[in-house]
N, C-alpha and C positions, 0 to 999 in steps of 0.2 A: 632798101632796107630787107625787105621780105626776102629776096633773093639771096641775100647774104646768109640770114638765118636758114634758108633752105639748103644752102650749101653746106653749112656747118653742121646742121642735122645729118645730111648725107654723109659726110666724112665721118661724123661720129658714129653712126650707123654701121659704117664699115669696119670702124675700128672695133666696135662691139662685136660684131660678126667674127673678126678676126681673134678677139679674146676669148669667144665661145670656143672656137675650133682649136686654139691653144689649150684652153682649159680640158676639152675632152681629150686631146692628144696626152696631156700630163696625166689625166686620170687613166687613160688606157695603159700608159707606160707604168703607171703604179701597179695597176692590175697584173699586168705582164710580170713584173717584178715580184709581186706576192707569188704568183703561179710557178715562177722558176725556184724560188725559195721552197714552196710547197714540193715541187718534183725533187728537188736535191734531198730534201729531208725524208720524202718518200725512199728515194733510192738508197740512202744512208740505212734507212732502218731494213729494208729488204736485204741489204749487204750485210748488215749485223746478223740478220736471222740465218743467213746463209754461212756465215762465220761460225755461229753456234753449231748448228747442223755438221759443219766440217769438222768442227772441235770434238763434238760427240764421236765422230767416227774415228778421229786420230789424225792430229797433223805433225808434221817435223817442225821443228824449230824454224827453219828456213821458210817453210809455208806459212806459219803464223806470222813472221817476221814480214814477209812479204803482203799478207793479207792486211795486217794491222797498219802498215807502212800507208797503203792506200786508204784504210779508214781515217787515218789522220789527214791526208790530203783532202779528203772529203769535209772533215770538220773545218780545215782552213778555208775551203772554199766556201763553206756555210758562213763562217765569220766575215769574211770579205763580203759576201752578199747582203748579210744584214747590216753591216756598215753603212753601205749604199742606200739604206732605206730612208735615212734622213734628206738625201738629196731628192729623191722622188717626191717625199712628202712635202718638201718645201717648195718644189715645182708646183704642185697642185696648188698649195696655199698662195703663191705668188700669182698664178693664173687667176685664181679665184679672186683676189684683191683687184687684180687689173680689171677683169671683166666688171666687177662692182662698180670700180670709178668709171669705166667706159658707159656703163648702164645709166649711172648718175647723170653724167655729161649729157648723153643723149635725152634724158628726161628733162634736164634743165633746157635744152634748146627747143623741145617740144613745148614747154611751158611758156617758154617766151615767144614762141610762133602764135600759141593760143592767145596769149596775151595781147599780141599785137593785132591778131585778127579781131578779138573782142573790143579792143579800142577803135580800131577802122569801122567795125559795124554800128558801135555807139556814134562815132562822128557821123557816118552816113545817116544814121536814123535822125540824128540831130538836124542834120542838113535838111533831109526830107520833111520833118516837122516845121521847119523855118519856112521851107518854101509852101507847105500847106496852110501854115498861118498866114503867110504873105498873100497867097491866092485867096484865101477866105476874107481876109481884110479888104481885098482888091474888090471882091464880088460883092461884098456888103457895102463898101463905098459906092459902088456903081448902081446898086439897087437903090441906095439912099438918094442918089442924085436923079435917078428916074423918076 
């Protein structure tokens, strides 16, 4: 019986370790996502500043159209990136939930193993006490007979 619980505990520990790794990966991907968005926003701001500087120096309609088209493409990229945020946050949430479930299961197996050990120790203690009582009774009876 004990070996079954030990096996189950080992399996649950492995699942918990995998869940922790998945959670860490999901968090890293979310951080990378935020870093990418931040980089695109910074690039867009820098580009806007360049557009303003060039505008002050004078731009042809063609140059302005080309620069503005690129700015629109950056805005579209940002919109697409930001729409992907929910995917990354839900991945983190799902991994967090799964990790908590695996941790709870591992703790349940540990509790069961501890309970079985405690029960076994109580049984052994009781057997030992019964043997000591029997021994004492036998010794007393032998002394009484002598």
